[in-house]
N, C-alpha and C positions, 0 to 999 in steps of 0.2 A: 484524439481524435483522428489519427489513424485508425487506431484498437475498433474506436464506432465504425467509422466509413468500411472494413474489411470487416467489422460483424455483421453490418448491413447488405454489404454486397453477397455475402457467402449463404444469408437469409435466403437473399433472389436466385442467389445460380447454383448453389449447392455442389460445386466442382472440389474435388481433390487442392488443389492448389489453394482456392480459397480457406479450406481447412484449414490447411498448414498453417496459412498466411493470419489465422482467423488466432490460433492458438500461438503464432512465434507475439505477435503482434498487442495480445492478449496478456500474456503473461511480462514484458517487457513492461507493459503498463500499468501492470502490478505491484511489478519486483521498484517501478522507479517510485510511482506514491508511495509504497511501504518507507521505501527511503527514506520520501521530504517527508513524510510526517514524524516516522522514529528519528533519526538522525537531524534533519535542518528541525523542526517543529519544537518537539518534545528533548531534544537533545540526550536520545538514548546512549548510554555506551559512555557516559564524559565521566574518566575515572579522577579527574580531579575536580571533581564539584562536590558541593557543600550536600549536595542530596545522593543519595546512592543511585548511580544510572542515571541520572537526569541531572538537565541543566539548573545554574543559579538559581535563576529567579524563574518561580512556580507561581501560576494564576490562583492555584485551588491547593489549600495546604492539607489535605488528607494523599499523598502521595498511592495508595493505591489505586485512585481514580483512573491515574494514567497508564497504568500496569494493566488494570482493566479495558481499557478503552485500547493497549495497543490487540492484547487477545480481540476483540472483539474487531475491529479492524481488520486483521490479520482473518480470522473467520469469515468474515462479511469477502472480505475477494476472495477467496475461493471454493466458498462454498454458494453463492450468487449467480 
């Protein structure tokens, strides 16, 4: 919410401080979203799991879908 508010303010005020705030807030929001999706939701980097780098219980059988989704999420966050 903070990133959205700073982004909206920067859009209308165009100050250097708002631009720096926008970059910082957006970077932090993206980092938190990626952390939550990868580590909490998908269990990425679980070395003791029966599924390579994923959590034990998966909803989908094909593990490639998870890794493709991760790459797509990264690309969509950095290029949108």
